[in-house]
C-alpha positions, 0 to 999 in steps of 0.5 A: 794709743790702742785701747788694750794698752790703755787698759793695761795702764789703768790696771797697772795704776790700780795695782800700784795704788792697791799695793801702796794702800796695803803696805804704806806705814804698815808698822810692826803689827803687820799681822793685825793691820794687813788682814784688815787692810786687805778686807777693806781693799776687797770691799773697795774693789767689789763695790767699785766694780759693781757700781761701774759695771751696772752704770755702764750697762744701765746707760746703754739700755737707757741710751743716756750717759747722764743717768745712773741707777743711784739717781732714780732713788735707790740711795735715798730709799736705802736711807729711808729703810734704815731710818724707818727701822730705827724710828719704828723699832729702835736701834736695838731691834733685831732688824738693826742689830742682826746685820744679816736680817738687815742686809737681806731686808734692805736688798730685797726692798730696794730690788722690789722698788726698782722692779716696780719702777722700771715696770711701771715706766717702761711699759709705755711708749714715748720718752720714758727715759726722761720720765724715769729720771724725773720720777726717780728724782722726785721719789729720791727727794720724797724719800730723803724728806721722809728720812730727814723728818724721822731723823729730827724726831728720833732720839739723838743717840739713835740718830748716831746710828742713822748717821753711820748709814748715811755715808759710805764707809770701808772701815768696818766691813763685815767679813761674813756680809762681804762674802754673801755680797760677793756670792750674790754679785758673782751669780748675778754677773754669771747670769749677765753673760747670757745678755752681754752680746746684746750690749753693742747692739742695744747702744744703737737704740731700740728701733735698730736693736729690734730690726737686728733681731733682739728681743728688746723688751725681754733683754732690757727687763733682765738687764734692769733686774741685774742692775737693781741687784748689783746696786742694791747689794753694793749700797747695803754693803758699804753705804751710798755713793751716788755719783761714783758710777756717773763719774767713772763711766763717763771718764771711761767713755772719754778715755777709751773712745769706743763702743765695745762694751767689753773694753768699756766695762773693764775700763770703768771698773778699773777707773772706779777702783783707782778712784776709790783706792786713791780717794780712801788713801787720801782720806786716811793719810791726808785728811786723817779720817776727818771726812769720808770717801763718799763726800769727796766722790759725790762732790766731784761727781756732782760737779761733773754731772752739772758739766754733763748737763750743760754740755748736753744742753749746748749739743 
């Protein structure tokens, strides 16, 4: 089957699930329900597309399919920021109550952390990719431990506020923040177009890319900046979904079986939308909100991550 046909099938499934989600059991008060479901769907599409897109290009420049931007500690840093703000200032402080201030503060700190980490680790020669994974996991564990320590000490009522930030949720998406996030992602995607033509060459490896005339260090640095911005915005908008990118990117590789990033990126984005819309539909209709979509995605993605590690060790 041709890849264009496969992409059309994925698009049709995504459209079908989106339509089903919007109009299932709409009821008499459709004028109230439909706009809220529409905003939820838009947030799902935006977040899923950003995570899938950033994961594919991140794995390309690192030349490793078991790495994702989330694994290096960005999700844990987000929880540390939210927990730290409540621990120091309380849940009624401006940094928590004002969603705009919290949004820009969290995105800014996550981007600065990612850039410092990339710059520190990738300025040396050698097996930096594996060192990046190791340092990212260590920092992620460190951030999680700090967060849990502060969560134990804070007031139980304020812990409820922290708990709301620990899992991704599409139920109460702030409309204004959504449009700010959309604008940021669109600008970042437009900037990415300048480097899109290098991806197929970068997938060959550093030495081959340099031999073919690519300014490797500059291009990789810019792509890392793009990845950091996209992941930070997506995480702050709806919350952390650690293994979504790993899951959808590798499914796209197996399903499309191509090196062309134009097809891989589109395929991964469509698979991400299918997974999130389908998962959210199951959470709302089958589990009646007794769990969250991030729990399901992280469980499936975690199992798949272990499978990939075992597969790589046998290769």
